[in-house]
C-alpha positions in Angstrom: -5.0 165.3 86.0 -1.2 164.2 85.5 -2.5 160.7 85.7 -5.1 161.0 83.4 -2.8 162.9 80.7 -0.5 160.5 80.6 -2.7 157.3 80.0 -4.7 159.3 77.2 -1.1 160.2 75.7 -0.5 155.9 75.6 -3.2 155.0 74.5 -2.9 158.0 71.5 0.6 156.7 71.1 -0.5 152.9 70.5 -3.8 153.6 68.3 -1.2 155.8 66.2 2.2 153.7 65.8 0.2 149.9 66.8 -3.4 150.2 65.3 -4.5 149.9 61.8 -8.4 150.2 60.2 -10.9 152.9 60.4 -13.9 153.5 62.7 -16.6 154.6 61.0 -16.0 157.1 58.3 -12.5 158.1 60.7 -8.8 156.6 60.4 -7.7 155.4 64.0 -4.8 156.7 64.0 -6.6 160.5 63.2 -8.5 159.3 66.8 -4.8 158.1 67.7 -3.0 161.7 67.2 -6.1 163.5 68.5 -5.5 161.3 71.9 -1.6 161.9 71.9 -2.8 165.6 71.6 -5.0 166.1 74.5 -2.9 163.7 77.0 0.0 166.2 76.0 -1.6 168.8 77.1 -3.4 167.2 80.5 -0.3 165.9 81.5 1.2 169.2 81.0 -1.4 171.0 83.3 -0.9 168.2 86.2 2.8 168.8 85.9 1.8 172.6 86.1 -0.3 171.8 88.9 2.5 170.0 91.1 4.6 173.3 91.5 0.6 174.9 93.4 0.6 175.0 96.9 -2.4 172.8 98.2 -5.5 174.6 98.7 -6.5 175.1 102.2 -9.7 172.9 103.6 -12.8 173.9 106.4 -10.7 172.0 108.7 -8.6 173.8 111.8 -4.7 173.4 111.7 -2.4 170.9 114.2 -0.7 174.0 114.8 -3.9 176.7 115.6 -2.5 176.6 119.2 -0.1 179.1 117.5 1.1 182.6 116.7 -0.1 183.8 113.1 3.5 184.3 112.0 4.7 180.9 113.5 2.1 179.5 111.5 2.6 180.7 108.0 6.1 179.0 108.7 4.6 175.7 108.9 2.1 175.8 106.1 5.4 177.4 104.1 6.9 174.2 105.0 5.0 172.1 102.4 6.8 170.6 99.3 6.9 172.2 95.9 8.0 170.9 92.6 11.7 172.8 91.2 11.0 174.4 88.3 13.8 173.0 87.0 12.2 169.6 87.3 8.9 170.9 86.0 10.9 172.5 83.0 12.3 168.7 82.1 9.4 166.4 82.8 7.0 169.3 80.0 10.6 169.5 78.0 9.6 165.2 78.1 6.2 165.8 76.8 7.5 168.4 74.1 9.6 165.5 73.0 7.6 162.8 72.6 4.9 164.2 71.0 7.2 165.6 68.6 8.3 164.3 65.0 11.2 164.9 65.5 13.4 162.2 67.4 17.1 161.2 68.6 16.7 158.2 66.8 13.5 158.4 64.0 11.0 156.4 64.3 11.2 154.4 61.8 14.5 152.4 62.5 12.8 149.6 64.6 12.9 149.8 67.3 15.3 151.8 68.3 13.4 155.0 67.3 10.4 153.7 69.8 12.6 152.3 72.7 13.7 155.9 73.1 9.8 157.7 73.3 9.5 154.8 75.6 12.1 155.3 77.6 11.4 158.7 77.8 7.6 158.1 79.0 8.9 155.6 81.6 11.3 158.0 83.1 8.3 160.5 83.4 5.7 158.4 84.8 8.8 157.7 87.8 8.8 161.1 87.9 6.2 162.4 88.3 5.2 159.4 90.6 7.9 160.3 93.1 7.1 164.4 92.9 2.7 163.2 94.1 4.8 160.6 96.8 6.8 163.7 98.1 4.1 165.8 97.7 1.6 163.3 100.0 4.1 163.0 102.7 5.3 166.4 103.0 1.0 167.3 103.8 0.8 164.4 106.1 3.9 164.7 108.3 3.6 167.6 110.4 
């Protein structure tokens, strides 16, 4: 869900800042702003899902012969994203969506570069957390 949100946010930003014109009776920028908001919401929801534990599947656990207490400790070793990193990622989404920037967008290209840098860090952070979570669920 985080990747889809990031994609929709990116497309919305392109429609808002780089494309002009009308689609029917609507301005393209209206679709861009709506896409940025929807993408931001999906992105925040996807980031919040990184903290949750994975769902139990119907398959038998590899630790099926262990006692219940030991098995519970094995299941608790599943990697979860820290609260600090989740707060930082959500703060970056809010920074990207907010009209208040450290460098205003009117100072081209530097105004766009700070948002693009924040967005790039966000993509790398999400990718890093997803790969860590996958590795922890695959390793015994």
